[in-house]
TORVEX-384708 format. One record per residue (C-alpha): residue number from 1; residue in three letters; z, x, y. Coordinates in Angstrom, 2 decimals, always signed. Example, Ala and Ser with C-alpha at 12.3 -4.5 7.8 and 13.67 -1.06 7.14 Angstrom:
<sites>
> 1	ala	+7.80	+12.30	-4.50
> 2	ser	+7.14	+13.67	-1.06
</sites>
This chain:
<sites>
> 1	unk	+23.18	+4.79	+25.26
> 2	unk	+23.73	+8.52	+26.01
> 3	unk	+21.06	+10.28	+27.97
> 4	unk	+18.86	+13.05	+26.55
> 5	unk	+20.88	+15.65	+28.46
> 6	unk	+24.17	+14.40	+27.01
> 7	unk	+22.85	+14.60	+23.44
> 8	unk	+24.13	+17.76	+21.85
> 9	unk	+22.95	+19.39	+18.63
> 10	unk	+26.48	+18.92	+17.31
> 11	unk	+25.97	+15.13	+17.48
> 12	unk	+25.20	+14.34	+13.86
> 13	unk	+26.22	+10.74	+13.27
> 14	unk	+24.46	+7.53	+14.41
> 15	unk	+25.54	+3.94	+14.13
> 16	unk	+22.55	+1.85	+13.03
> 17	unk	+24.10	-1.29	+14.44
> 18	unk	+25.04	-0.29	+18.08
> 19	unk	+23.12	+3.06	+18.18
> 20	unk	+26.09	+5.07	+19.40
> 21	unk	+26.35	+8.80	+18.68
> 22	unk	+29.32	+10.72	+17.34
> 23	unk	+29.92	+14.40	+16.78
> 24	unk	+32.53	+13.61	+14.11
> 25	unk	+31.91	+12.07	+10.74
> 26	unk	+33.76	+8.72	+10.42
> 27	unk	+33.75	+5.88	+7.92
> 28	unk	+33.16	+3.29	+10.62
> 29	unk	+31.69	+3.26	+14.08
> 30	unk	+34.29	+3.78	+16.81
> 31	unk	+32.47	+1.30	+19.09
> 32	unk	+31.47	-1.65	+16.90
> 33	unk	+33.42	-0.77	+13.71
> 34	unk	+30.24	-1.08	+11.66
> 35	unk	+30.03	+0.91	+8.40
> 36	unk	+26.26	+1.33	+8.82
> 37	unk	+26.38	+5.00	+9.80
> 38	unk	+23.76	+7.72	+9.39
> 39	unk	+25.25	+11.18	+8.89
> 40	unk	+23.34	+14.48	+8.69
> 41	unk	+23.67	+17.85	+10.48
> 42	unk	+19.93	+17.77	+11.32
> 43	unk	+19.80	+14.09	+12.21
> 44	unk	+18.54	+14.63	+15.77
> 45	unk	+16.19	+17.51	+14.95
> 46	unk	+13.84	+15.94	+12.36
> 47	unk	+10.66	+14.14	+13.41
> 48	unk	+8.59	+12.95	+10.40
> 49	unk	+9.50	+9.55	+9.06
> 50	unk	+8.48	+7.04	+6.45
> 51	unk	+9.12	+3.37	+7.02
> 52	unk	+8.97	+0.92	+4.15
> 53	unk	+9.51	-2.83	+4.23
> 54	unk	+11.98	-3.94	+1.58
> 55	unk	+10.38	-6.14	-1.11
> 56	unk	+7.87	-7.14	+1.55
> 57	unk	+6.03	-10.14	-0.01
> 58	unk	+9.21	-11.61	-1.52
> 59	unk	+11.14	-11.01	+1.69
> 60	unk	+8.52	-12.97	+3.70
> 61	unk	+8.72	-15.88	+1.29
> 62	unk	+12.50	-15.94	+1.38
> 63	unk	+12.64	-15.67	+5.13
> 64	unk	+10.32	-18.63	+5.51
> 65	unk	+11.97	-20.79	+2.82
> 66	unk	+15.79	-20.71	+3.01
> 67	unk	+15.98	-22.46	-0.38
> 68	unk	+14.78	-19.21	-2.00
> 69	unk	+17.46	-16.96	-0.37
> 70	unk	+19.78	-16.74	-3.35
> 71	unk	+17.16	-17.01	-6.07
> 72	unk	+15.22	-14.33	-7.91
> 73	unk	+11.73	-14.45	-6.44
> 74	unk	+8.67	-12.78	-8.04
> 75	unk	+5.35	-12.66	-6.22
> 76	unk	+2.15	-11.97	-8.17
> 77	unk	+1.14	-15.11	-10.03
> 78	unk	+2.53	-18.00	-11.99
> 79	unk	+1.05	-17.50	-15.45
> 80	unk	-1.03	-14.28	-15.68
> 81	unk	-1.51	-10.95	-13.91
> 82	unk	+1.07	-8.51	-12.77
> 83	unk	+4.09	-8.48	-10.43
> 84	unk	+3.02	-7.60	-6.90
> 85	unk	+6.60	-7.37	-5.75
> 86	unk	+9.96	-8.94	-6.47
> 87	unk	+13.18	-9.41	-4.59
> 88	unk	+16.26	-7.32	-5.34
> 89	unk	+17.92	-10.13	-7.31
> 90	unk	+14.97	-10.10	-9.76
> 91	unk	+15.28	-6.30	-10.00
> 92	unk	+18.80	-6.68	-11.39
> 93	unk	+17.14	-8.26	-14.45
> 94	unk	+14.82	-5.27	-14.87
> 95	unk	+11.74	-6.76	-13.19
> 96	unk	+9.52	-4.18	-11.41
> 97	unk	+6.27	-4.05	-9.51
> 98	unk	+3.06	-3.75	-11.64
> 99	unk	+4.89	-5.31	-14.64
> 100	unk	+2.94	-8.03	-16.49
> 101	unk	+4.02	-11.53	-15.43
> 102	unk	+4.65	-12.43	-19.06
> 103	unk	+7.16	-9.57	-19.35
> 104	unk	+8.84	-10.55	-16.08
> 105	unk	+9.28	-14.12	-17.34
> 106	unk	+10.98	-12.87	-20.47
> 107	unk	+13.35	-10.68	-18.44
> 108	unk	+14.07	-13.30	-15.75
> 109	unk	+13.12	-16.80	-16.93
> 110	unk	+15.01	-18.40	-14.01
> 111	unk	+12.91	-16.63	-11.43
> 112	unk	+10.67	-18.47	-8.89
> 113	unk	+7.13	-17.26	-9.42
> 114	unk	+4.82	-17.43	-6.37
> 115	unk	+1.16	-16.55	-5.85
> 116	unk	+0.68	-13.96	-3.09
> 117	unk	-0.52	-15.17	+0.32
> 118	unk	-2.24	-11.93	+1.27
> 119	unk	-3.79	-13.13	+4.53
> 120	unk	-0.39	-14.35	+5.70
> 121	unk	+1.22	-11.04	+4.75
> 122	unk	-1.50	-9.20	+6.63
> 123	unk	-0.72	-11.17	+9.81
> 124	unk	+2.95	-10.21	+9.62
> 125	unk	+1.98	-6.61	+8.82
> 126	unk	-0.09	-6.47	+12.00
> 127	unk	+2.96	-7.47	+14.06
> 128	unk	+4.97	-4.65	+12.46
> 129	unk	+2.18	-2.19	+13.07
> 130	unk	+2.02	-3.16	+16.73
> 131	unk	+5.72	-2.44	+17.10
> 132	unk	+5.39	+1.00	+15.43
> 133	unk	+2.46	+1.91	+17.64
> 134	unk	+4.63	+1.41	+20.69
> 135	unk	+6.62	+4.44	+19.61
> 136	unk	+3.63	+6.77	+19.10
> 137	unk	-0.05	+6.61	+18.20
> 138	unk	+0.67	+9.05	+15.39
> 139	unk	+1.24	+6.38	+12.77
> 140	unk	-0.42	+6.50	+9.39
> 141	unk	-0.49	+3.11	+7.66
> 142	unk	-0.77	+3.54	+3.86
> 143	unk	-0.38	-0.16	+2.93
> 144	unk	+0.64	-3.51	+4.42
> 145	unk	+4.30	-2.63	+4.22
> 146	unk	+4.69	+1.10	+4.68
> 147	unk	+3.73	+3.84	+7.13
> 148	unk	+4.34	+7.49	+8.03
> 149	unk	+5.23	+8.33	+11.61
> 150	unk	+5.12	+11.69	+13.47
> 151	unk	+7.54	+11.40	+16.37
> 152	unk	+7.11	+14.97	+17.56
> 153	unk	+7.24	+15.24	+21.34
> 154	unk	+8.45	+11.65	+21.92
> 155	unk	+11.90	+12.53	+23.27
> 156	unk	+10.55	+13.11	+26.84
> 157	unk	+8.54	+9.87	+26.70
> 158	unk	+11.26	+7.55	+25.36
> 159	unk	+14.33	+9.65	+26.32
> 160	unk	+15.68	+9.13	+22.84
> 161	unk	+15.52	+11.29	+19.73
> 162	unk	+13.34	+10.13	+16.79
> 163	unk	+16.37	+8.99	+14.73
> 164	unk	+17.44	+6.55	+17.49
> 165	unk	+13.86	+5.26	+17.93
> 166	unk	+13.66	+4.56	+14.21
> 167	unk	+16.97	+2.77	+14.19
> 168	unk	+15.91	+0.68	+17.19
> 169	unk	+12.59	-0.38	+15.60
> 170	unk	+14.33	-1.21	+12.33
> 171	unk	+16.72	-3.50	+14.19
> 172	unk	+13.94	-5.03	+16.17
> 173	unk	+11.82	-5.86	+13.07
> 174	unk	+14.90	-7.41	+11.39
> 175	unk	+15.86	-9.45	+14.40
> 176	unk	+12.36	-10.72	+15.34
> 177	unk	+10.85	-11.19	+11.92
> 178	unk	+13.84	-11.55	+9.62
> 179	unk	+12.67	-8.65	+7.47
> 180	unk	+14.55	-5.48	+6.61
> 181	unk	+13.05	-2.05	+6.46
> 182	unk	+14.20	+1.26	+4.98
> 183	unk	+13.68	+4.53	+6.87
> 184	unk	+13.39	+8.05	+5.59
> 185	unk	+13.54	+10.94	+8.02
> 186	unk	+12.68	+14.55	+7.23
> 187	unk	+10.38	+17.44	+8.15
> 188	unk	+7.36	+16.46	+6.06
> 189	unk	+5.80	+13.39	+4.52
> 190	unk	+6.75	+14.13	+0.89
> 191	unk	+10.44	+14.36	+1.69
> 192	unk	+10.40	+11.48	+4.15
> 193	unk	+9.02	+9.25	+1.46
> 194	unk	+11.74	+10.28	-0.98
> 195	unk	+14.33	+9.68	+1.70
> 196	unk	+13.14	+6.09	+2.36
> 197	unk	+13.59	+5.26	-1.35
> 198	unk	+17.10	+6.66	-1.47
> 199	unk	+19.11	+3.85	+0.01
> 200	unk	+17.25	+0.54	-0.20
> 201	unk	+17.47	-2.07	+1.12
> 202	unk	+18.21	-1.64	+4.86
> 203	unk	+18.52	+2.11	+4.30
> 204	unk	+18.30	+5.05	+6.63
> 205	unk	+18.36	+8.38	+4.71
> 206	unk	+17.79	+11.95	+5.93
> 207	unk	+16.64	+15.03	+4.09
> 208	unk	+16.72	+18.24	+6.08
> 209	unk	+15.97	+21.93	+5.66
> 210	unk	+19.57	+22.57	+4.51
> 211	unk	+19.70	+20.05	+1.63
> 212	unk	+16.13	+19.44	+0.36
> 213	unk	+16.62	+21.84	-2.62
> 214	unk	+19.72	+19.96	-3.82
> 215	unk	+17.99	+16.59	-3.36
> 216	unk	+14.88	+17.63	-5.27
> 217	unk	+16.75	+19.40	-8.05
> 218	unk	+17.24	+16.37	-10.36
> 219	unk	+14.42	+14.11	-9.05
> 220	unk	+11.91	+13.06	-11.66
> 221	unk	+8.46	+14.64	-11.22
> 222	unk	+7.19	+11.08	-10.93
> 223	unk	+8.20	+11.25	-7.15
> 224	unk	+5.24	+13.65	-6.64
> 225	unk	+2.03	+11.96	-5.47
> 226	unk	-0.61	+12.26	-8.18
> 227	unk	+1.81	+12.20	-11.10
> 228	unk	+0.99	+9.00	-13.02
> 229	unk	+1.67	+8.02	-16.58
> 230	unk	-0.84	+10.39	-18.18
> 231	unk	+0.12	+13.37	-16.03
> 232	unk	+3.80	+12.68	-16.61
> 233	unk	+3.21	+12.73	-20.37
> 234	unk	+1.34	+16.02	-19.97
> 235	unk	+4.18	+17.45	-17.94
> 236	unk	+6.70	+16.30	-20.47
> 237	unk	+4.86	+18.13	-23.23
> 238	unk	+5.53	+21.32	-21.29
> 239	unk	+9.23	+20.44	-20.90
> 240	unk	+8.80	+19.44	-17.25
> 241	unk	+10.82	+16.31	-16.50
> 242	unk	+12.49	+16.97	-13.15
> 243	unk	+11.21	+18.73	-10.07
> 244	unk	+13.37	+21.76	-10.57
> 245	unk	+11.68	+22.39	-13.95
> 246	unk	+8.50	+23.31	-12.00
> 247	unk	+10.25	+26.28	-10.46
> 248	unk	+9.95	+28.10	-13.77
> 249	unk	+6.18	+28.41	-13.32
> 250	unk	+3.96	+30.50	-11.01
> 251	unk	+1.29	+28.72	-8.96
> 252	unk	-1.58	+30.12	-11.10
> 253	unk	+0.16	+28.88	-14.25
> 254	unk	+0.39	+25.31	-12.92
> 255	unk	-3.25	+25.54	-11.74
> 256	unk	-4.35	+26.55	-15.26
> 257	unk	-2.42	+23.70	-16.80
> 258	unk	-3.10	+20.86	-14.28
> 259	unk	-6.18	+21.93	-12.21
> 260	unk	-6.05	+21.14	-8.51
> 261	unk	-2.81	+19.16	-8.94
> 262	unk	-1.15	+22.46	-9.79
> 263	unk	-0.97	+23.49	-6.13
> 264	unk	+0.59	+20.17	-5.21
> 265	unk	+3.23	+20.50	-7.96
> 266	unk	+4.05	+24.09	-6.92
> 267	unk	+4.42	+23.17	-3.23
> 268	unk	+6.40	+19.97	-3.73
> 269	unk	+8.85	+21.75	-6.02
> 270	unk	+9.67	+23.94	-3.00
> 271	unk	+9.75	+21.07	-0.49
> 272	unk	+6.42	+22.07	+1.00
> 273	unk	+3.96	+19.46	+2.25
> 274	unk	+1.38	+20.52	+4.90
> 275	unk	-0.36	+17.14	+5.08
> 276	unk	-0.37	+15.93	+8.69
> 277	unk	+0.31	+12.30	+9.68
> 278	unk	-3.22	+10.99	+10.19
> 279	unk	-3.52	+7.93	+12.41
> 280	unk	-6.78	+6.71	+10.89
> 281	unk	-7.57	+7.98	+7.41
> 282	unk	-11.14	+7.64	+6.19
> 283	unk	-11.53	+4.73	+3.74
> 284	unk	-12.58	+6.06	+0.32
> 285	unk	-12.90	+2.73	-1.50
> 286	unk	-12.07	-0.98	-1.23
> 287	unk	-11.62	-3.36	-4.09
> 288	unk	-10.34	-6.78	-5.16
> 289	unk	-9.75	-8.48	-8.48
> 290	unk	-8.81	-11.89	-9.90
> 291	unk	-6.80	-12.63	-13.02
> 292	unk	-7.72	-15.97	-14.55
> 293	unk	-5.06	-18.42	-15.66
> 294	unk	-6.93	-18.66	-18.99
> 295	unk	-9.42	-16.27	-20.59
> 296	unk	-12.78	-17.15	-19.17
> 297	unk	-16.27	-17.02	-20.70
> 298	unk	-18.01	-19.66	-18.56
> 299	unk	-20.77	-17.87	-16.67
> 300	unk	-20.65	-20.29	-13.71
> 301	unk	-16.96	-19.69	-13.15
> 302	unk	-17.37	-15.95	-13.56
> 303	unk	-20.30	-15.93	-11.07
> 304	unk	-18.26	-17.92	-8.58
> 305	unk	-15.35	-15.48	-8.82
> 306	unk	-17.81	-12.54	-8.53
> 307	unk	-19.45	-14.03	-5.44
> 308	unk	-16.15	-14.64	-3.64
> 309	unk	-15.14	-11.02	-4.27
> 310	unk	-18.51	-9.73	-3.01
> 311	unk	-18.18	-11.82	+0.14
> 312	unk	-14.61	-10.72	+0.74
> 313	unk	-15.44	-7.01	+0.32
> 314	unk	-18.64	-7.35	+2.34
> 315	unk	-16.61	-8.79	+5.19
> 316	unk	-14.14	-5.92	+5.07
> 317	unk	-16.94	-3.33	+4.90
> 318	unk	-18.72	-4.91	+7.89
> 319	unk	-15.57	-5.01	+9.91
> 320	unk	-15.07	-1.26	+9.41
> 321	unk	-18.83	-0.50	+9.67
> 322	unk	-18.94	+0.97	+6.15
> 323	unk	-21.98	+0.99	+3.96
> 324	unk	-21.23	+1.69	+0.23
> 325	unk	-23.54	+3.73	-1.98
> 326	unk	-21.62	+2.81	-5.11
> 327	unk	-20.61	-0.61	-6.44
> 328	unk	-18.70	-1.28	-9.67
> 329	unk	-17.73	-4.27	-11.74
> 330	unk	-14.38	-4.32	-13.55
> 331	unk	-13.77	-6.65	-16.51
> 332	unk	-10.73	-6.91	-18.67
> 333	unk	-11.16	-8.67	-22.02
> 334	unk	-8.73	-11.02	-23.74
> 335	unk	-7.47	-8.12	-25.91
> 336	unk	-6.90	-5.99	-22.71
> 337	unk	-9.92	-3.71	-23.15
> 338	unk	-11.10	-2.47	-19.78
> 339	unk	-14.79	-2.30	-18.89
> 340	unk	-15.88	-0.61	-15.67
> 341	unk	-19.61	-0.41	-15.01
> 342	unk	-21.74	+0.60	-12.04
> 343	unk	-24.03	-1.90	-10.54
> 344	unk	-27.60	-1.36	-9.38
> 345	unk	-27.59	-0.98	-5.61
> 346	unk	-31.05	-0.01	-4.35
> 347	unk	-29.90	+0.84	-0.83
> 348	unk	-26.84	+1.78	+1.19
> 349	unk	-25.76	-1.66	+2.38
> 350	unk	-22.78	-3.90	+2.95
> 351	unk	-24.72	-7.15	+2.36
> 352	unk	-22.73	-9.52	+0.17
> 353	unk	-25.89	-10.91	-1.40
> 354	unk	-27.40	-7.55	-2.32
> 355	unk	-24.07	-6.35	-3.75
> 356	unk	-23.72	-9.63	-5.71
> 357	unk	-27.23	-9.37	-7.17
> 358	unk	-26.55	-5.76	-8.17
> 359	unk	-23.42	-6.64	-10.06
> 360	unk	-24.71	-9.92	-11.56
> 361	unk	-26.89	-7.93	-13.94
> 362	unk	-23.88	-5.99	-15.10
> 363	unk	-21.97	-9.21	-15.67
> 364	unk	-24.77	-10.70	-17.80
> 365	unk	-25.02	-7.51	-19.80
> 366	unk	-21.33	-7.71	-20.72
> 367	unk	-21.01	-11.44	-21.42
> 368	unk	-20.91	-10.73	-25.18
> 369	unk	-17.65	-8.84	-24.59
> 370	unk	-15.95	-11.95	-23.26
> 371	unk	-13.91	-13.98	-22.77
> 372	unk	-12.29	-12.17	-19.80
> 373	unk	-8.80	-12.32	-18.37
> 374	unk	-9.77	-10.36	-15.19
> 375	unk	-12.75	-9.67	-13.03
> 376	unk	-12.92	-7.20	-10.10
> 377	unk	-15.23	-5.46	-7.74
> 378	unk	-14.99	-2.09	-6.00
> 379	unk	-17.15	-0.42	-3.28
> 380	unk	-17.05	+3.30	-2.60
> 381	unk	-18.95	+6.46	-1.37
> 382	unk	-19.16	+4.99	+2.09
> 383	unk	-21.46	+6.04	+4.87
> 384	unk	-20.87	+5.15	+8.51
> 385	unk	-24.52	+4.19	+9.09
> 386	unk	-27.12	+2.81	+6.80
> 387	unk	-30.28	+4.13	+8.53
> 388	unk	-30.45	+7.77	+7.48
> 389	unk	-29.49	+6.87	+3.90
> 390	unk	-31.91	+3.94	+3.46
> 391	unk	-34.65	+4.28	+0.92
> 392	unk	-38.10	+2.88	+1.29
> 393	unk	-36.83	-0.13	-0.67
> 394	unk	-35.07	-1.35	+2.49
> 395	unk	-38.46	-2.15	+3.92
> 396	unk	-39.29	-4.37	+1.01
> 397	unk	-39.75	-7.90	+2.32
> 398	unk	-37.18	-9.40	-0.05
> 399	unk	-34.40	-7.04	+1.02
> 400	unk	-35.27	-7.33	+4.64
> 401	unk	-35.18	-11.12	+4.47
> 402	unk	-31.75	-11.06	+2.73
> 403	unk	-30.35	-8.82	+5.46
> 404	unk	-31.76	-10.96	+8.27
> 405	unk	-30.48	-14.19	+6.70
> 406	unk	-27.02	-12.74	+6.19
> 407	unk	-26.86	-11.48	+9.73
> 408	unk	-27.69	-15.01	+10.92
> 409	unk	-25.00	-16.49	+8.70
> 410	unk	-22.44	-13.99	+10.01
> 411	unk	-23.23	-14.87	+13.62
> 412	unk	-22.83	-18.60	+12.89
> 413	unk	-19.50	-18.04	+11.09
> 414	unk	-18.30	-15.87	+13.92
> 415	unk	-19.05	-18.69	+16.38
> 416	unk	-18.06	-21.74	+14.39
> 417	unk	-15.62	-20.46	+11.75
> 418	unk	-15.78	-19.05	+8.18
> 419	unk	-16.61	-22.42	+6.58
> 420	unk	-19.48	-23.26	+8.87
> 421	unk	-21.95	-22.10	+6.14
> 422	unk	-20.97	-21.97	+2.48
> 423	unk	-23.35	-21.02	-0.35
> 424	unk	-23.51	-23.40	-3.25
> 425	unk	-22.36	-20.78	-5.77
> 426	unk	-18.99	-20.74	-3.99
> 427	unk	-18.33	-24.41	-4.70
> 428	unk	-16.49	-25.99	-7.56
> 429	unk	-18.09	-28.69	-9.71
> 430	unk	-16.48	-31.34	-7.47
> 431	unk	-18.11	-29.78	-4.40
> 432	unk	-14.93	-28.19	-3.03
> 433	unk	-14.74	-24.55	-1.96
</sites>
């Protein structure tokens, strides 16, 4: 490995396999003869990266079950719901994330459909996070399988430029966990994200100051954060399909057409993104949902699903010391109509019982709209402390007793395990949890 002093600005090629530098562009590495080369004139000058695990859930399942290696694997459910992720074999058939499972089955009937094991994936994600944090504390985790990294100022610490550190960590993750990652390197988050998507899987792409205009020119405006289906349709009505189309408009024109998103559109079209990499972003909301195997109208089954979701979100809120002021119930009917209604929460609390009682009324009020294919809960408008936001209701005996009882239950579960105390409403008819 060349030292920092020996690294010249003319060095612009890196072998991802043996990490050797070269000042000349070649088709294969001179040292290990690998074709896995990264080439860019600014390779050793850029410092903002985006790392994305390739088909994370499906890759975990394949790595742990060799029998799945050569099969199309789709994670997200076996009968209903949507695709959480799918392997690259399944993508050949046209399967994509967020696609209804029923559509995925029609496109790829030979696929292996698996339910997601979220807690297991979280454990593996934590291992990956710990590896990234060894490089720098400036890591912004945006999901279980992707993160932004600001490697500014790390050359003196690690005696290696950011590009080499990223290649090293990608190799380490693949060797130790059997999972591949794709890396995007650039000078801001927007372009780093685009770069990481350019050469999947096992990719390492670079977008610099010299070529970002060419890269963006024919990219769909969908690559811009905030451009969803509705916004894309609105852009399309104005004849805006690719990023370069935005260059026809002044900033005030885009603001008039798209509101606050106008600034983002104007900046991104010019490769500008001033967002810093934030190590710990404030949590704006947390949510979970369940898609039933069959449309469900049974109030006992609906209440059980609601309670489990309230317990799950309450646990997450307590772990992060968050106290929601807004709770919402999400229901999707058998004909795909979506109902989202706010629950009655009398105080700023993360108590599972109080949240459950507040949403139970909403559930009863909407039973006539059933049966339901999906139920979900979301918490938002968080405060970091309940005290200064508590109303006089908090001193009501019933609320105080609920909070005290829940605190006692939490202490017992912390000491003896999560199943030490289970409420009856969480049990099936046969008494099983």
